[in-house]
C-alpha positions as CSV (number, residue, x, y, z in Angstrom):
1,M,-33.8,8.6,-20.2
2,W,-33.6,10.7,-17.1
3,R,-34.0,7.6,-14.9
4,A,-31.1,5.9,-16.8
5,F,-28.9,9.0,-16.3
6,K,-29.8,9.2,-12.6
7,S,-29.0,5.5,-12.0
8,I,-25.8,5.4,-14.1
9,G,-24.6,8.9,-15.0
10,L,-25.0,10.6,-11.7
11,P,-23.0,8.0,-9.7
12,I,-20.2,8.2,-12.4
13,I,-20.1,12.0,-12.2
14,A,-20.2,11.9,-8.4
15,G,-17.3,9.3,-8.4
16,L,-15.2,11.4,-10.8
17,F,-15.8,14.5,-8.7
18,I,-14.8,12.8,-5.5
19,A,-11.7,11.4,-7.2
20,F,-10.8,14.9,-8.4
21,L,-11.2,16.3,-4.8
22,I,-9.0,13.5,-3.4
23,K,-6.3,14.0,-6.0
24,T,-6.4,17.8,-5.6
25,F,-6.6,18.1,-1.8
26,L,-5.7,14.8,-0.1
27,F,-3.6,12.2,-2.0
28,S,-2.1,11.5,-5.4
29,F,0.8,9.6,-7.0
30,V,4.1,11.1,-8.3
31,S,7.2,9.7,-9.9
32,V,10.7,10.5,-8.5
33,N,12.9,12.1,-11.2
34,G,16.6,11.8,-10.7
35,S,19.0,10.3,-8.1
36,S,19.1,12.9,-5.3
37,M,17.3,10.6,-2.9
38,Y,19.2,7.4,-3.9
39,P,19.4,4.7,-2.5
40,N,16.2,5.3,-0.5
41,L,14.2,6.3,-3.5
42,Q,15.1,5.3,-7.1
43,N,14.8,7.3,-10.3
44,N,11.3,6.8,-11.8
45,E,10.0,5.2,-8.7
46,R,6.2,5.8,-8.1
47,V,5.4,7.0,-4.6
48,G,2.3,8.3,-2.8
49,L,1.9,12.0,-2.0
50,V,-0.1,13.0,1.1
51,K,-1.2,16.6,0.8
52,V,-2.5,17.1,4.3
53,G,-0.8,17.2,7.7
54,A,2.1,18.9,9.4
55,I,5.5,18.9,7.8
56,K,8.0,17.5,10.4
57,R,11.8,16.8,10.5
58,N,12.8,13.8,8.5
59,H,9.7,13.9,6.3
60,V,10.4,13.5,2.6
61,I,8.5,16.2,0.7
62,V,7.7,17.3,-2.8
63,F,7.9,21.0,-3.5
64,E,7.7,23.2,-6.5
65,A,11.2,24.4,-7.4
66,N,10.2,27.4,-9.5
67,G,11.2,30.5,-7.4
68,V,13.1,28.4,-4.9
69,D,16.1,27.2,-7.0
70,R,17.3,30.5,-8.3
71,E,20.2,29.0,-10.2
72,K,17.9,27.3,-12.8
73,T,15.5,28.7,-15.3
74,F,12.2,26.7,-15.6
75,T,9.9,26.7,-18.5
76,K,7.2,24.7,-16.7
77,K,6.4,23.6,-13.2
78,T,9.2,21.5,-11.8
79,Y,9.1,19.5,-8.5
80,Y,11.9,18.4,-6.3
81,V,11.9,15.5,-3.7
82,K,14.0,16.2,-0.6
83,R,14.2,15.4,3.1
84,V,13.2,18.0,5.7
85,I,16.2,18.6,8.0
86,A,15.0,21.6,9.9
87,V,11.6,23.2,10.5
88,P,10.6,26.8,11.5
89,G,12.5,27.9,14.6
90,D,15.2,25.3,14.3
91,T,19.0,26.0,14.5
92,V,21.3,23.8,12.5
93,K,24.9,22.8,13.3
94,Y,26.7,20.4,11.0
95,T,30.2,19.4,12.1
96,A,33.3,18.5,10.1
97,T,32.9,14.9,11.2
98,G,29.4,14.6,9.8
99,K,27.3,15.1,12.9
100,L,24.0,17.0,12.7
101,Y,22.7,18.9,15.6
102,I,19.2,20.5,15.6
103,N,18.6,23.0,18.4
104,G,21.7,21.5,20.1
105,K,20.4,18.0,20.0
106,F,22.2,15.2,18.0
107,Q,20.4,13.7,15.0
108,S,21.4,10.2,13.9
109,Q,20.8,10.6,10.1
110,S,20.4,6.8,10.0
111,Y,18.9,7.1,6.5
112,I,22.3,7.8,4.9
113,T,25.8,6.3,5.1
114,Q,28.7,7.7,7.0
115,Q,30.4,8.7,3.8
116,Q,27.3,10.7,2.8
117,R,27.2,12.3,6.2
118,V,30.8,13.6,5.8
119,D,32.1,13.8,2.2
120,G,28.7,13.8,0.5
121,T,27.3,16.6,2.6
122,L,30.3,18.9,3.0
123,Q,32.3,18.6,-0.2
124,L,29.6,19.8,-2.4
125,V,29.5,23.2,-0.7
126,G,33.2,23.5,0.0
127,M,32.9,22.9,3.8
128,M,35.2,20.0,4.2
129,G,37.1,20.2,7.5
130,Q,34.9,22.9,8.9
131,G,31.2,22.0,8.8
132,F,28.5,24.7,8.7
133,T,25.6,26.4,10.4
134,L,22.7,28.1,8.7
135,K,24.4,31.4,9.0
136,T,27.8,30.3,7.5
137,L,26.0,28.3,4.8
138,S,23.6,31.2,3.9
139,K,26.6,33.6,3.6
140,A,28.8,31.2,1.6
141,E,26.1,30.2,-0.8
142,H,24.6,33.6,-1.2
143,W,21.1,32.7,-0.2
144,S,18.4,35.3,-0.6
145,Q,18.7,36.0,3.2
146,V,21.3,35.3,5.9
147,V,19.7,33.4,8.7
148,T,20.8,31.9,12.0
149,K,17.6,29.8,12.4
150,V,14.8,28.6,10.1
151,P,12.2,31.4,9.8
152,K,8.5,31.0,10.2
153,N,6.9,29.1,7.3
154,Y,10.2,28.0,5.9
155,Y,12.1,24.6,5.8
156,F,15.7,23.5,5.3
157,V,16.0,20.4,3.1
158,M,18.6,18.1,1.7
159,G,18.6,15.0,-0.5
160,D,19.7,11.7,0.8
161,N,22.2,11.3,-1.9
162,R,24.1,14.3,-0.6
163,A,27.0,14.1,-3.0
164,N,24.6,14.4,-5.9
165,S,21.8,16.5,-4.7
166,N,20.8,20.1,-5.7
167,D,19.2,21.1,-2.4
168,G,18.8,23.7,0.3
169,R,22.6,23.8,0.9
170,S,22.8,25.7,-2.4
171,Y,19.6,27.6,-2.9
172,G,18.4,28.1,0.7
173,L,15.1,27.6,2.4
174,V,11.8,26.3,1.0
175,P,8.6,28.3,1.8
176,R,5.6,26.3,3.1
177,S,3.6,27.7,0.2
178,K,5.7,25.7,-2.3
179,I,5.4,22.3,-0.6
180,E,2.9,19.9,-2.2
181,G,3.0,17.3,0.5
182,T,4.9,14.4,2.1
183,V,6.1,11.3,0.3
184,K,5.0,7.8,1.2
185,A,6.9,4.9,-0.3
186,F,5.2,1.6,-1.0
187,P,6.0,-1.5,1.2
188,W,7.9,-3.2,-1.5
189,N,10.6,-0.5,-1.4
190,P,13.2,-2.1,0.9
191,N,13.9,1.3,2.4
192,H,10.3,2.4,2.8
193,Q,10.7,2.8,6.6
194,L,13.4,5.4,6.0
195,I,11.0,7.4,3.8
196,N,7.7,7.0,5.7
197,K,8.8,8.8,8.8
């Protein structure tokens, strides 16, 4: 009986243990819930979640919203999918014409339409005709702290569907400790290159 267990049972247990480690610390699958990343990610779309590596600008991330989105009450763990706009140390300037500057350098935002760059981004926070910086946005939206640049271990995020995205413009910065990992779309998603930065 012990021989049978060693030849069949031990490899199965070892395989399950390795799969558990991979899912917990390296890679898993998640489903997108909602339309905040439309059209680049669809509601209920399955994507990969890479749990290791640096978080960079334009990465699409998954983070736990509990304790970040202060306007909502959560009864269970809830996760948001958003795009990283600015990383620790970055300054942000968003103009009235929809141009994004990080540390004074223009960013193309090629992953969204011109309408989303202007109306979608600015109308939701009442900044039409004026644009914003982190300082003006954090004051206007009553973030937990007023900032001029992204602090250490924090990130500024927005959804690609800016007109319909509950994101960092409203609730502020996302701490690194809340980030689960970066999203990787599968090749059959026609916009996968806009996600897999």
